[in-house]
C-alpha positions in Angstrom: -43.3 -5.6 -48.0 -40.9 -2.9 -46.9 -42.2 0.6 -46.8 -42.2 2.0 -50.3 -41.3 5.7 -50.6 -43.1 6.5 -53.8 -46.6 5.2 -53.3 -49.3 6.5 -55.5 -53.0 6.0 -54.9 -55.1 4.8 -57.8 -58.5 3.2 -58.5 -58.7 -0.4 -59.3 -60.7 -0.8 -62.5 -62.4 -3.9 -61.4 -64.1 -2.6 -58.3 -63.2 1.2 -58.2 -61.5 0.7 -54.8 -58.3 2.7 -53.9 -55.1 0.8 -54.3 -51.7 1.9 -53.1 -49.0 1.2 -55.6 -45.4 2.1 -56.5 -44.3 2.6 -60.1 -41.4 0.4 -61.0 -41.0 0.1 -64.8 -42.0 2.8 -67.3 -43.8 1.2 -70.2 -44.7 4.0 -72.6 -46.8 6.8 -71.0 -47.7 4.6 -68.1 -46.1 2.3 -65.5 -46.0 -1.2 -64.3 -45.6 -1.3 -60.5 -46.2 -3.2 -57.3 -49.0 -2.7 -54.9 -48.6 -2.5 -51.1 -50.0 -6.0 -51.1 -47.1 -7.2 -53.3 -49.2 -7.6 -56.4 -48.0 -6.5 -59.8 -50.2 -3.8 -61.3 -50.3 -1.7 -64.5 -51.5 1.9 -64.8 -53.9 2.6 -67.7 -55.9 5.7 -68.5 -59.0 4.3 -66.8 -57.2 3.3 -63.6 -55.1 0.4 -62.2 -55.3 -3.2 -63.3 -54.0 -5.9 -60.9 -52.1 -8.3 -63.2 -54.0 -11.3 -61.9 -55.0 -12.9 -65.3 -52.8 -13.6 -68.3 -55.2 -11.5 -70.5 -54.3 -8.3 -68.5 -50.6 -8.7 -69.4 -51.5 -7.3 -72.8 -51.0 -3.9 -71.2 -47.4 -4.6 -70.5 -46.4 -6.2 -73.8 -44.5 -3.1 -74.9 -41.9 -4.1 -72.3 -40.9 -6.9 -74.8 -39.6 -4.2 -77.0 -36.7 -3.8 -74.6 -34.2 -6.4 -73.6 -34.8 -8.6 -70.7 -31.5 -7.6 -69.2 -32.5 -3.9 -69.3 -35.8 -4.7 -67.5 -33.8 -6.7 -64.9 -31.5 -3.7 -64.3 -34.6 -1.5 -63.7 -35.9 -4.1 -61.2 -32.5 -4.3 -59.5 -32.4 -0.5 -59.2 -35.9 -0.5 -57.7 -35.0 -3.3 -55.2 -31.7 -1.5 -54.3 -33.7 1.7 -53.5 -35.5 -0.5 -50.9 -32.3 -2.1 -49.7 -33.6 -5.4 -50.8 -31.3 -7.9 -52.5 -33.3 -10.3 -54.6 -32.9 -11.8 -58.1 -35.5 -9.9 -60.3 -36.6 -13.3 -61.6 -37.8 -14.2 -58.1 -40.4 -11.4 -58.1 -40.9 -9.9 -61.5 -43.6 -11.7 -63.6 -41.4 -12.0 -66.8 -42.7 -15.5 -67.5 -46.3 -14.2 -67.7 -45.2 -11.4 -70.0 -43.5 -13.9 -72.3 -46.6 -16.1 -72.2 -48.9 -13.2 -73.0 -46.6 -12.2 -75.9 -46.7 -15.8 -77.2 -50.4 -16.1 -76.9 -51.5 -12.6 -78.1 -52.0 -14.0 -81.7 -49.7 -11.4 -83.1 -46.5 -12.3 -84.9 -44.9 -9.1 -83.7 -45.4 -9.8 -80.0 -44.6 -13.5 -80.4 -41.3 -12.7 -82.1 -40.3 -10.3 -79.3 -41.5 -12.9 -76.6 -39.3 -15.5 -78.3 -36.3 -13.1 -77.9 -36.9 -13.0 -74.1 -37.5 -16.8 -74.1 -34.0 -17.4 -75.4 -32.6 -16.1 -72.1 -34.6 -18.5 -69.9 -33.4 -21.5 -68.0 -34.5 -25.0 -69.2 -37.0 -25.2 -66.3 -38.5 -21.8 -67.1 -38.7 -22.8 -70.8 -40.6 -25.9 -69.8 -43.4 -23.8 -68.3 -44.1 -22.3 -71.7 -44.4 -25.5 -73.8 -48.2 -25.0 -74.3 -47.7 -21.4 -75.5 -45.0 -22.6 -77.9 -47.4 -25.3 -79.2 -50.0 -22.6 -80.0 -47.5 -20.8 -82.2 -46.4 -23.9 -84.1 -50.1 -24.4 -85.2 -50.9 -20.7 -85.6 -51.9 -19.4 -89.1 -51.1 -15.8 -87.9 -47.5 -16.7 -87.0 -44.7 -16.3 -89.5 -42.9 -19.3 -90.8 -39.8 -18.1 -88.9 -41.6 -17.9 -85.5 -43.4 -21.2 -86.1 -40.0 -22.9 -86.8 -38.4 -21.3 -83.8 -41.2 -22.6 -81.6 -41.0 -26.1 -83.2 -37.3 -26.2 -82.6 -37.6 -25.2 -79.0 -40.3 -27.8 -78.4 -38.0 -30.5 -79.9 -35.2 -29.3 -77.6 -37.5 -29.5 -74.6 -38.4 -33.1 -75.5 -34.8 -34.4 -75.5 
């Protein structure tokens, strides 16, 4: 990865080892960023989580409260600062964030994840079929979100 100018050093929570990372997207009081190894990470009060498992994406769910296009602009600005021209969708784990929102067992997060879901290509939507199926059957999900998930599953089956 090209030399990042704004590296921070943090402690990985899992093993307390130092990790070099660069903040990319402000969440609330913390940041989601990228490590010098190219892994997406999130800063929490205890240290740094490497976003290697879907359950850890719970820490970045507040990003769903913003539009996907605004997040894309932030990623584009970050990449431009590195003189890198890539589509944010090529590097940013937005599908994992959507999946985490759909699977959080929270109608609030599922509803926001479905908003991002609407902006996906058909191939991207197909990767989330299992998560949509969970919402269709979920007692915690509102009727509205269950119906949206059911409708999307039908569209993907055509």
